[in-house]
N, CA, C, O and the ligand as a Tripos MOL2 file, in Angstrom:
@<TRIPOS>MOLECULE
protein
  261   259    66     0     0
PROTEIN
NO_CHARGES

@<TRIPOS>ATOM
      1 N          10.2870   -5.9900    7.7870 N.3       1 MET1
      2 CA          9.2600   -5.3900    7.3120 C.3       1 MET1
      3 C           9.5740   -4.4270    6.1530 C.2       1 MET1
      4 O          10.5390   -3.6670    6.2370 O.2       1 MET1
      5 N           8.7720   -4.4490    5.0710 N.am      2 ASP2
      6 CA          9.0790   -3.1260    3.9780 C.3       2 ASP2
      7 C           8.0510   -2.0910    4.0190 C.2       2 ASP2
      8 O           6.9340   -2.3690    4.4550 O.2       2 ASP2
      9 N           8.3130   -1.0130    3.6360 N.am      3 THR3
     10 CA          7.3340    0.0990    3.7720 C.3       3 THR3
     11 C           7.1020    0.5960    2.4250 C.2       3 THR3
     12 O           7.9700    0.2560    1.6200 O.2       3 THR3
     13 N           6.1290    1.3340    1.9600 N.am      4 LEU4
     14 CA          5.7340    1.8620    0.8400 C.3       4 LEU4
     15 C           5.2710    3.3420    0.9240 C.2       4 LEU4
     16 O           4.2620    3.5420    1.6000 O.2       4 LEU4
     17 N           5.7530    4.1980    0.4460 N.am      5 LYS5
     18 CA          5.2800    5.8250    0.9490 C.3       5 LYS5
     19 C           4.0010    5.8120   -0.2940 C.2       5 LYS5
     20 O           4.0300    5.2560   -1.3920 O.2       5 LYS5
     21 N           3.0340    6.5370    0.2550 N.am      6 ILE6
     22 CA          1.5770    6.6410   -0.4890 C.3       6 ILE6
     23 C           1.0970    8.0980   -0.2790 C.2       6 ILE6
     24 O           0.6220    8.5130    0.7780 O.2       6 ILE6
     25 N           1.2720    8.8130   -1.3810 N.am      7 LYS7
     26 CA          0.8110   10.0830   -1.2480 C.3       7 LYS7
     27 C          -0.8260   10.0180   -1.7300 C.2       7 LYS7
     28 O          -1.3200    9.1750   -2.4780 O.2       7 LYS7
     29 N          -1.4890   11.1200   -1.0970 N.am      8 GLY8
     30 CA         -2.8820   11.3210   -1.4020 C.3       8 GLY8
     31 C          -4.1060   10.7190   -0.7530 C.2       8 GLY8
     32 O          -5.2670   10.7840   -1.1590 O.2       8 GLY8
     33 N          -3.5930   10.0620    0.4380 N.am      9 MET9
     34 CA         -4.5340    9.4740    1.4700 C.3       9 MET9
     35 C          -5.0170   10.7390    2.4340 C.2       9 MET9
     36 O          -4.2080   11.4880    2.9830 O.2       9 MET9
     37 N          -6.1820   10.8400    2.5330 N.am     10 SER10
     38 CA         -6.7590   11.8810    3.4900 C.3      10 SER10
     39 C          -7.9240   11.6030    4.4380 C.2      10 SER10
     40 O          -8.6230   12.4060    5.0560 O.2      10 SER10
     41 N          -7.9610   10.3520    4.4030 N.am     11 CYS11
     42 CA         -9.0360    9.7400    5.3720 C.3      11 CYS11
     43 C          -9.0560    8.2790    5.4960 C.2      11 CYS11
     44 O          -8.4190    7.5930    4.6970 O.2      11 CYS11
     45 N          -9.8320    7.6900    6.5620 N.am     12 GLN12
     46 CA         -9.7670    6.1160    6.8240 C.3      12 GLN12
     47 C         -10.3300    5.4660    5.6410 C.2      12 GLN12
     48 O          -9.9840    4.3100    5.3980 O.2      12 GLN12
     49 N         -11.3060    6.1830    4.7360 N.am     13 HIS13
     50 CA        -11.4440    5.3030    3.5660 C.3      13 HIS13
     51 C         -10.6240    5.1000    2.7160 C.2      13 HIS13
     52 O         -10.5530    4.0500    2.0770 O.2      13 HIS13
     53 N          -9.6260    6.4100    2.5330 N.am     14 CYS14
     54 CA         -8.4650    6.0960    1.6460 C.3      14 CYS14
     55 C          -7.5580    4.9820    2.2840 C.2      14 CYS14
     56 O          -6.9980    4.2390    1.4780 O.2      14 CYS14
     57 N          -7.3580    4.7840    3.5040 N.am     15 VAL15
     58 CA         -6.5560    3.8230    4.1110 C.3      15 VAL15
     59 C          -7.1620    2.3650    3.9370 C.2      15 VAL15
     60 O          -6.4660    1.3550    3.8360 O.2      15 VAL15
     61 N          -8.4370    2.3860    3.9170 N.am     16 GLY16
     62 CA         -9.2950    1.0050    3.5990 C.3      16 GLY16
     63 C          -8.9500    0.5620    2.0970 C.2      16 GLY16
     64 O          -8.5910   -0.5590    1.7370 O.2      16 GLY16
     65 N          -9.1260    1.6170    1.3660 N.am     17 ALA17
     66 CA         -8.9550    1.0970   -0.1460 C.3      17 ALA17
     67 C          -7.3190    0.5770   -0.4640 C.2      17 ALA17
     68 O          -6.9690   -0.3800   -1.1540 O.2      17 ALA17
     69 N          -6.6190    1.3800    0.1540 N.am     18 VAL18
     70 CA         -5.1510    0.9070    0.1130 C.3      18 VAL18
     71 C          -5.0010   -0.5880    0.5720 C.2      18 VAL18
     72 O          -4.5420   -1.5120   -0.0990 O.2      18 VAL18
     73 N          -5.4660   -0.6280    1.8070 N.am     19 LYS19
     74 CA         -5.2610   -1.6840    2.6450 C.3      19 LYS19
     75 C          -5.7260   -2.9820    1.5030 C.2      19 LYS19
     76 O          -5.0170   -3.8740    1.0370 O.2      19 LYS19
     77 N          -7.0330   -2.7210    1.3000 N.am     20 LYS20
     78 CA         -7.8610   -3.7070    0.3630 C.3      20 LYS20
     79 C          -6.8580   -3.9930   -1.0080 C.2      20 LYS20
     80 O          -6.6940   -5.1400   -1.4230 O.2      20 LYS20
     81 N          -6.2820   -2.9330   -1.5860 N.am     21 ALA21
     82 CA         -5.5820   -3.2760   -2.8110 C.3      21 ALA21
     83 C          -4.5700   -3.9760   -2.4210 C.2      21 ALA21
     84 O          -4.4110   -4.9460   -3.1620 O.2      21 ALA21
     85 N          -3.7450   -3.9060   -1.5040 N.am     22 LEU22
     86 CA         -2.4170   -4.7400   -1.0630 C.3      22 LEU22
     87 C          -3.0780   -6.1860   -0.7100 C.2      22 LEU22
     88 O          -2.5960   -7.2430   -1.1190 O.2      22 LEU22
     89 N          -4.1110   -6.1070    0.0110 N.am     23 GLU23
     90 CA         -4.5530   -7.5030    0.3040 C.3      23 GLU23
     91 C          -4.5080   -8.3730   -0.7740 C.2      23 GLU23
     92 O          -4.1160   -9.5230   -0.5740 O.2      23 GLU23
     93 N          -4.8460   -8.0150   -1.8900 N.am     24 LYS24
     94 CA         -5.0470   -8.7950   -2.9980 C.3      24 LYS24
     95 C          -3.8770   -9.7540   -3.4130 C.2      24 LYS24
     96 O          -3.9990  -10.8090   -4.0350 O.2      24 LYS24
     97 N          -2.7530   -9.2000   -2.9620 N.am     25 PHE25
     98 CA         -1.5380   -9.7790   -3.3110 C.3      25 PHE25
     99 C          -1.1380  -10.9150   -2.1750 C.2      25 PHE25
    100 O          -0.8470  -10.5910   -1.0230 O.2      25 PHE25
    101 N          -1.1570  -12.1720   -2.5980 N.am     26 PRO26
    102 CA         -1.2270  -13.1220   -1.6020 C.3      26 PRO26
    103 C           0.4360  -13.0880   -0.9770 C.2      26 PRO26
    104 O           0.6100  -13.4660    0.1810 O.2      26 PRO26
    105 N           1.3680  -12.7180   -1.6290 N.am     27 GLY27
    106 CA          2.8320  -12.5660   -1.0400 C.3      27 GLY27
    107 C           2.8770  -11.5640    0.2150 C.2      27 GLY27
    108 O           3.8030  -11.5130    1.0240 O.2      27 GLY27
    109 N           1.8340  -10.8570    0.2360 N.am     28 LEU28
    110 CA          2.0680   -9.7160    1.4170 C.3      28 LEU28
    111 C           1.3740  -10.2140    2.6340 C.2      28 LEU28
    112 O           0.3220  -10.8380    2.4980 O.2      28 LEU28
    113 N           1.8230  -10.0130    3.6910 N.am     29 SER29
    114 CA          1.0950  -10.1660    4.9650 C.3      29 SER29
    115 C           1.5070   -8.9430    5.9650 C.2      29 SER29
    116 O           2.2950   -8.0230    5.7430 O.2      29 SER29
    117 N           0.7470   -9.2070    7.1160 N.am     30 GLN30
    118 CA          1.1100   -8.2270    8.2710 C.3      30 GLN30
    119 C           0.8610   -6.7520    7.5890 C.2      30 GLN30
    120 O           1.6300   -5.8500    7.9220 O.2      30 GLN30
    121 N          -0.0410   -6.5120    6.7780 N.am     31 ILE31
    122 CA         -0.2950   -5.1360    6.2380 C.3      31 ILE31
    123 C          -0.9580   -4.3210    7.0010 C.2      31 ILE31
    124 O          -2.0270   -4.6310    7.5270 O.2      31 ILE31
    125 N          -0.2710   -2.9620    7.1630 N.am     32 THR32
    126 CA         -0.8280   -1.8420    7.8970 C.3      32 THR32
    127 C          -0.7570   -0.6690    7.1410 C.2      32 THR32
    128 O           0.1590   -0.5720    6.3250 O.2      32 THR32
    129 N          -1.6750    0.3660    7.2870 N.am     33 VAL33
    130 CA         -1.6200    1.4830    6.5960 C.3      33 VAL33
    131 C          -1.7080    2.7510    7.2660 C.2      33 VAL33
    132 O          -2.8240    3.1020    7.6490 O.2      33 VAL33
    133 N          -0.8330    3.4090    7.4480 N.am     34 ASP34
    134 CA         -0.7130    4.6770    8.3040 C.3      34 ASP34
    135 C          -1.0170    5.8450    7.4670 C.2      34 ASP34
    136 O          -0.3290    6.2410    6.5260 O.2      34 ASP34
    137 N          -2.1620    6.3830    7.9160 N.am     35 LEU35
    138 CA         -2.8730    7.6360    7.3360 C.3      35 LEU35
    139 C          -1.8220    9.0130    7.6730 C.2      35 LEU35
    140 O          -1.5010    9.8180    6.7980 O.2      35 LEU35
    141 N          -1.4710    9.0800    8.7880 N.am     36 LEU36
    142 CA         -0.4990   10.3230    9.2100 C.3      36 LEU36
    143 C           0.8800   10.0540    8.4470 C.2      36 LEU36
    144 O           1.3610   10.9450    7.7470 O.2      36 LEU36
    145 N           1.3980    9.0380    8.5660 N.am     37 ALA37
    146 CA          2.8570    8.8400    8.0180 C.3      37 ALA37
    147 C           2.7180    8.7370    6.4140 C.2      37 ALA37
    148 O           3.6710    9.0010    5.6810 O.2      37 ALA37
    149 N           1.5060    8.3490    5.9430 N.am     38 GLY38
    150 CA          1.5230    8.3810    4.4700 C.3      38 GLY38
    151 C           2.2590    7.1410    4.0920 C.2      38 GLY38
    152 O           3.0410    7.2600    3.1490 O.2      38 GLY38
    153 N           2.1520    5.9690    4.6600 N.am     39 GLN39
    154 CA          2.7130    4.7720    4.0370 C.3      39 GLN39
    155 C           2.1270    3.5320    4.5110 C.2      39 GLN39
    156 O           1.4360    3.5020    5.5300 O.2      39 GLN39
    157 N           2.3600    2.5810    3.8590 N.am     40 ALA40
    158 CA          2.0990    1.0840    4.0600 C.3      40 ALA40
    159 C           3.1690    0.3550    4.6500 C.2      40 ALA40
    160 O           4.3210    0.5820    4.2810 O.2      40 ALA40
    161 N           2.9230   -0.4930    5.5210 N.am     41 THR41
    162 CA          3.8250   -1.3290    6.0120 C.3      41 THR41
    163 C           3.5460   -2.8630    5.8210 C.2      41 THR41
    164 O           2.3950   -3.2680    5.9870 O.2      41 THR41
    165 N           4.4290   -3.6270    5.5220 N.am     42 PHE42
    166 CA          4.0630   -5.2580    5.2250 C.3      42 PHE42
    167 C           5.4150   -6.0530    5.3600 C.2      42 PHE42
    168 O           6.5570   -5.6270    5.5340 O.2      42 PHE42
    169 N           5.0000   -7.1760    5.2440 N.am     43 THR43
    170 CA          6.0540   -8.2920    5.0110 C.3      43 THR43
    171 C           5.6860   -8.8720    3.5570 C.2      43 THR43
    172 O           4.5970   -9.3370    3.2210 O.2      43 THR43
    173 N           6.8880   -8.7310    2.7430 N.am     44 ASN44
    174 CA          6.9360   -9.0450    1.3350 C.3      44 ASN44
    175 C           7.2870  -10.2640    1.1030 C.2      44 ASN44
    176 O           8.4230  -10.4680    1.5300 O.2      44 ASN44
    177 N           6.8330  -11.1340    0.6310 N.am     45 ASN45
    178 CA          7.2020  -12.6510    0.3200 C.3      45 ASN45
    179 C           7.3190  -12.6250   -1.1260 C.2      45 ASN45
    180 O           6.4890  -13.2420   -1.7930 O.2      45 ASN45
    181 N           8.2900  -11.9560   -1.7040 N.am     46 GLY46
    182 CA          8.3490  -12.2210   -3.1670 C.3      46 GLY46
    183 C           7.5880  -11.2850   -4.2930 C.2      46 GLY46
    184 O           7.8410  -11.3810   -5.4940 O.2      46 GLY46
    185 N           6.6490  -10.3940   -3.7580 N.am     47 VAL47
    186 CA          6.0520   -9.5410   -4.7300 C.3      47 VAL47
    187 C           6.9110   -8.4530   -5.3790 C.2      47 VAL47
    188 O           7.7890   -7.8610   -4.7510 O.2      47 VAL47
    189 N           6.6590   -8.2440   -6.4970 N.am     48 ASP48
    190 CA          7.4950   -7.1370   -7.2130 C.3      48 ASP48
    191 C           6.9830   -5.7650   -6.8110 C.2      48 ASP48
    192 O           5.7970   -5.4830   -6.9860 O.2      48 ASP48
    193 N           7.8790   -4.8650   -6.2550 N.am     49 ARG49
    194 CA          7.2250   -3.6500   -5.7700 C.3      49 ARG49
    195 C           6.6630   -2.7320   -6.8330 C.2      49 ARG49
    196 O           5.8960   -1.7820   -6.6750 O.2      49 ARG49
    197 N           7.2450   -3.2490   -8.0550 N.am     50 GLN50
    198 CA          6.4150   -2.4030   -9.2940 C.3      50 GLN50
    199 C           4.8380   -2.6220   -9.2840 C.2      50 GLN50
    200 O           4.0030   -1.7230   -9.3760 O.2      50 GLN50
    201 N           4.5900   -3.9730   -9.1560 N.am     51 GLN51
    202 CA          3.4750   -4.4200   -8.9030 C.3      51 GLN51
    203 C           2.5580   -3.7780   -8.0370 C.2      51 GLN51
    204 O           1.4310   -3.4960   -8.4430 O.2      51 GLN51
    205 N           2.9950   -3.4690   -6.6650 N.am     52 LEU52
    206 CA          2.4900   -2.7280   -5.8430 C.3      52 LEU52
    207 C           2.1100   -1.3120   -6.1700 C.2      52 LEU52
    208 O           1.0630   -0.7190   -5.9120 O.2      52 LEU52
    209 N           3.1750   -0.9050   -6.7880 N.am     53 ARG53
    210 CA          3.0670    0.6990   -7.1600 C.3      53 ARG53
    211 C           1.8660    0.9330   -8.0840 C.2      53 ARG53
    212 O           1.0740    1.8620   -7.9230 O.2      53 ARG53
    213 N           1.7790   -0.1100   -9.2020 N.am     54 THR54
    214 CA          0.8070   -0.0860  -10.2260 C.3      54 THR54
    215 C          -0.6780   -0.1820   -9.4150 C.2      54 THR54
    216 O          -1.6650    0.5190   -9.6380 O.2      54 THR54
    217 N          -0.5520   -1.1750   -8.4880 N.am     55 ALA55
    218 CA         -1.9420   -1.3890   -7.8580 C.3      55 ALA55
    219 C          -2.2580   -0.0470   -7.2160 C.2      55 ALA55
    220 O          -3.3590    0.4590   -7.4330 O.2      55 ALA55
    221 N          -1.5000    0.4720   -6.5550 N.am     56 ILE56
    222 CA         -1.7040    1.8960   -5.7390 C.3      56 ILE56
    223 C          -2.1390    3.0230   -6.5540 C.2      56 ILE56
    224 O          -2.9300    3.9020   -6.2140 O.2      56 ILE56
    225 N          -1.4130    2.8740   -7.8890 N.am     57 SER57
    226 CA         -1.8190    4.1460   -8.7760 C.3      57 SER57
    227 C          -3.2490    3.9720   -9.3110 C.2      57 SER57
    228 O          -4.0350    4.9130   -9.4130 O.2      57 SER57
    229 N          -3.5030    2.8280   -9.6120 N.am     58 LYS58
    230 CA         -4.7020    2.3850  -10.3000 C.3      58 LYS58
    231 C          -6.0710    2.9330   -9.2750 C.2      58 LYS58
    232 O          -7.0410    3.6030   -9.6280 O.2      58 LYS58
    233 N          -5.7970    2.4700   -8.1320 N.am     59 ILE59
    234 CA         -7.0210    3.1680   -7.2170 C.3      59 ILE59
    235 C          -6.6620    4.7320   -6.9320 C.2      59 ILE59
    236 O          -7.1870    5.1910   -5.9170 O.2      59 ILE59
    237 N          -6.0870    5.3470   -7.4620 N.am     60 GLY60
    238 CA         -5.9380    7.0920   -7.5150 C.3      60 GLY60
    239 C          -4.9450    7.6020   -6.6120 C.2      60 GLY60
    240 O          -4.9380    8.8180   -6.4240 O.2      60 GLY60
    241 N          -3.9840    6.7770   -5.9360 N.am     61 PHE61
    242 CA         -2.8280    7.1080   -5.1550 C.3      61 PHE61
    243 C          -1.6840    7.1190   -5.6590 C.2      61 PHE61
    244 O          -1.5170    6.3960   -6.6410 O.2      61 PHE61
    245 N          -0.4070    8.0230   -5.1000 N.am     62 GLU62
    246 CA          0.5940    8.0290   -5.6190 C.3      62 GLU62
    247 C           1.7870    7.1580   -4.9310 C.2      62 GLU62
    248 O           2.3250    7.5910   -3.9130 O.2      62 GLU62
    249 N           2.0870    6.2270   -5.3680 N.am     63 PRO63
    250 CA          3.1380    5.5600   -4.5700 C.3      63 PRO63
    251 C           4.7020    6.2630   -4.6480 C.2      63 PRO63
    252 O           5.0900    6.9970   -5.5570 O.2      63 PRO63
    253 N           5.3770    5.8990   -3.6210 N.am     64 GLY64
    254 CA          6.8720    6.4620   -3.6180 C.3      64 GLY64
    255 C           7.5110    5.2130   -4.2990 C.2      64 GLY64
    256 O           6.8930    4.3920   -4.9770 O.2      64 GLY64
    257 N           8.9700    5.1970   -3.9860 N.am     65 GLU65
    258 CA          9.6800    3.9120   -4.2950 C.3      65 GLU65
    259 C           9.4630    2.9140   -3.4970 C.2      65 GLU65
    260 O          10.0160    1.8320   -3.6960 O.2      65 GLU65
    261 CU        -10.1260    9.3830    2.0560 Cu       66 CU66
@<TRIPOS>BOND
     1     1     2 1
     2     2     3 1
     3     3     4 2
     4     3     5 am
     5     5     6 1
     6     6     7 1
     7     7     8 2
     8     7     9 am
     9     9    10 1
    10    10    11 1
    11    11    12 2
    12    11    13 am
    13    13    14 1
    14    14    15 1
    15    15    16 2
    16    15    17 am
    17    17    18 1
    18    18    19 1
    19    19    20 2
    20    19    21 am
    21    21    22 1
    22    22    23 1
    23    23    24 2
    24    23    25 am
    25    25    26 1
    26    26    27 1
    27    27    28 2
    28    27    29 am
    29    29    30 1
    30    30    31 1
    31    31    32 2
    32    31    33 am
    33    33    34 1
    34    34    35 1
    35    35    36 2
    36    35    37 am
    37    37    38 1
    38    38    39 1
    39    39    40 2
    40    39    41 am
    41    41    42 1
    42    42    43 1
    43    43    44 2
    44    43    45 am
    45    45    46 1
    46    46    47 1
    47    47    48 2
    48    47    49 am
    49    49    50 1
    50    50    51 1
    51    51    52 2
    52    51    53 am
    53    53    54 1
    54    54    55 1
    55    55    56 2
    56    55    57 am
    57    57    58 1
    58    58    59 1
    59    59    60 2
    60    59    61 am
    61    61    62 1
    62    62    63 1
    63    63    64 2
    64    63    65 am
    65    65    66 1
    66    66    67 1
    67    67    68 2
    68    67    69 am
    69    69    70 1
    70    70    71 1
    71    71    72 2
    72    71    73 am
    73    73    74 1
    74    74    75 1
    75    75    76 2
    76    75    77 am
    77    77    78 1
    78    78    79 1
    79    79    80 2
    80    79    81 am
    81    81    82 1
    82    82    83 1
    83    83    84 2
    84    83    85 am
    85    85    86 1
    86    86    87 1
    87    87    88 2
    88    87    89 am
    89    89    90 1
    90    90    91 1
    91    91    92 2
    92    91    93 am
    93    93    94 1
    94    94    95 1
    95    95    96 2
    96    95    97 am
    97    97    98 1
    98    98    99 1
    99    99   100 2
   100    99   101 am
   101   101   102 1
   102   102   103 1
   103   103   104 2
   104   103   105 am
   105   105   106 1
   106   106   107 1
   107   107   108 2
   108   107   109 am
   109   109   110 1
   110   110   111 1
   111   111   112 2
   112   111   113 am
   113   113   114 1
   114   114   115 1
   115   115   116 2
   116   115   117 am
   117   117   118 1
   118   118   119 1
   119   119   120 2
   120   119   121 am
   121   121   122 1
   122   122   123 1
   123   123   124 2
   124   123   125 am
   125   125   126 1
   126   126   127 1
   127   127   128 2
   128   127   129 am
   129   129   130 1
   130   130   131 1
   131   131   132 2
   132   131   133 am
   133   133   134 1
   134   134   135 1
   135   135   136 2
   136   135   137 am
   137   137   138 1
   138   138   139 1
   139   139   140 2
   140   139   141 am
   141   141   142 1
   142   142   143 1
   143   143   144 2
   144   143   145 am
   145   145   146 1
   146   146   147 1
   147   147   148 2
   148   147   149 am
   149   149   150 1
   150   150   151 1
   151   151   152 2
   152   151   153 am
   153   153   154 1
   154   154   155 1
   155   155   156 2
   156   155   157 am
   157   157   158 1
   158   158   159 1
   159   159   160 2
   160   159   161 am
   161   161   162 1
   162   162   163 1
   163   163   164 2
   164   163   165 am
   165   165   166 1
   166   166   167 1
   167   167   168 2
   168   167   169 am
   169   169   170 1
   170   170   171 1
   171   171   172 2
   172   171   173 am
   173   173   174 1
   174   174   175 1
   175   175   176 2
   176   175   177 am
   177   177   178 1
   178   178   179 1
   179   179   180 2
   180   179   181 am
   181   181   182 1
   182   182   183 1
   183   183   184 2
   184   183   185 am
   185   185   186 1
   186   186   187 1
   187   187   188 2
   188   187   189 am
   189   189   190 1
   190   190   191 1
   191   191   192 2
   192   191   193 am
   193   193   194 1
   194   194   195 1
   195   195   196 2
   196   195   197 am
   197   197   198 1
   198   198   199 1
   199   199   200 2
   200   199   201 am
   201   201   202 1
   202   202   203 1
   203   203   204 2
   204   203   205 am
   205   205   206 1
   206   206   207 1
   207   207   208 2
   208   207   209 am
   209   209   210 1
   210   210   211 1
   211   211   212 2
   212   211   213 am
   213   213   214 1
   214   214   215 1
   215   215   216 2
   216   215   217 am
   217   217   218 1
   218   218   219 1
   219   219   220 2
   220   219   221 am
   221   221   222 1
   222   222   223 1
   223   223   224 2
   224   223   225 am
   225   225   226 1
   226   226   227 1
   227   227   228 2
   228   227   229 am
   229   229   230 1
   230   230   231 1
   231   231   232 2
   232   231   233 am
   233   233   234 1
   234   234   235 1
   235   235   236 2
   236   235   237 am
   237   237   238 1
   238   238   239 1
   239   239   240 2
   240   239   241 am
   241   241   242 1
   242   242   243 1
   243   243   244 2
   244   243   245 am
   245   245   246 1
   246   246   247 1
   247   247   248 2
   248   247   249 am
   249   249   250 1
   250   250   251 1
   251   251   252 2
   252   251   253 am
   253   253   254 1
   254   254   255 1
   255   255   256 2
   256   255   257 am
   257   257   258 1
   258   258   259 1
   259   259   260 2
@<TRIPOS>SUBSTRUCTURE
     1 MET1         2 RESIDUE 1 A MET
     2 ASP2         6 RESIDUE 1 A ASP
     3 THR3        10 RESIDUE 1 A THR
     4 LEU4        14 RESIDUE 1 A LEU
     5 LYS5        18 RESIDUE 1 A LYS
     6 ILE6        22 RESIDUE 1 A ILE
     7 LYS7        26 RESIDUE 1 A LYS
     8 GLY8        30 RESIDUE 1 A GLY
     9 MET9        34 RESIDUE 1 A MET
    10 SER10       38 RESIDUE 1 A SER
    11 CYS11       42 RESIDUE 1 A CYS
    12 GLN12       46 RESIDUE 1 A GLN
    13 HIS13       50 RESIDUE 1 A HIS
    14 CYS14       54 RESIDUE 1 A CYS
    15 VAL15       58 RESIDUE 1 A VAL
    16 GLY16       62 RESIDUE 1 A GLY
    17 ALA17       66 RESIDUE 1 A ALA
    18 VAL18       70 RESIDUE 1 A VAL
    19 LYS19       74 RESIDUE 1 A LYS
    20 LYS20       78 RESIDUE 1 A LYS
    21 ALA21       82 RESIDUE 1 A ALA
    22 LEU22       86 RESIDUE 1 A LEU
    23 GLU23       90 RESIDUE 1 A GLU
    24 LYS24       94 RESIDUE 1 A LYS
    25 PHE25       98 RESIDUE 1 A PHE
    26 PRO26      102 RESIDUE 1 A PRO
    27 GLY27      106 RESIDUE 1 A GLY
    28 LEU28      110 RESIDUE 1 A LEU
    29 SER29      114 RESIDUE 1 A SER
    30 GLN30      118 RESIDUE 1 A GLN
    31 ILE31      122 RESIDUE 1 A ILE
    32 THR32      126 RESIDUE 1 A THR
    33 VAL33      130 RESIDUE 1 A VAL
    34 ASP34      134 RESIDUE 1 A ASP
    35 LEU35      138 RESIDUE 1 A LEU
    36 LEU36      142 RESIDUE 1 A LEU
    37 ALA37      146 RESIDUE 1 A ALA
    38 GLY38      150 RESIDUE 1 A GLY
    39 GLN39      154 RESIDUE 1 A GLN
    40 ALA40      158 RESIDUE 1 A ALA
    41 THR41      162 RESIDUE 1 A THR
    42 PHE42      166 RESIDUE 1 A PHE
    43 THR43      170 RESIDUE 1 A THR
    44 ASN44      174 RESIDUE 1 A ASN
    45 ASN45      178 RESIDUE 1 A ASN
    46 GLY46      182 RESIDUE 1 A GLY
    47 VAL47      186 RESIDUE 1 A VAL
    48 ASP48      190 RESIDUE 1 A ASP
    49 ARG49      194 RESIDUE 1 A ARG
    50 GLN50      198 RESIDUE 1 A GLN
    51 GLN51      202 RESIDUE 1 A GLN
    52 LEU52      206 RESIDUE 1 A LEU
    53 ARG53      210 RESIDUE 1 A ARG
    54 THR54      214 RESIDUE 1 A THR
    55 ALA55      218 RESIDUE 1 A ALA
    56 ILE56      222 RESIDUE 1 A ILE
    57 SER57      226 RESIDUE 1 A SER
    58 LYS58      230 RESIDUE 1 A LYS
    59 ILE59      234 RESIDUE 1 A ILE
    60 GLY60      238 RESIDUE 1 A GLY
    61 PHE61      242 RESIDUE 1 A PHE
    62 GLU62      246 RESIDUE 1 A GLU
    63 PRO63      250 RESIDUE 1 A PRO
    64 GLY64      254 RESIDUE 1 A GLY
    65 GLU65      258 RESIDUE 1 A GLU
    66 CU66       261 GROUP 0 **** ****
């Protein structure tokens, strides 16, 4: 499993928005987004992490490395 830190999530709506953005990548599966931990966890089958960071930034959150 991979994790990606995400800053700026404050409620379950944020969690839902992040999850939806990540679900658009066919290479990701088993996606969970944890509000308290401020991170997403997923299995990544070949998606460039930079693309994930870009998608998260576009919807207004701040991705970590
Ligand atoms: Cu929110």
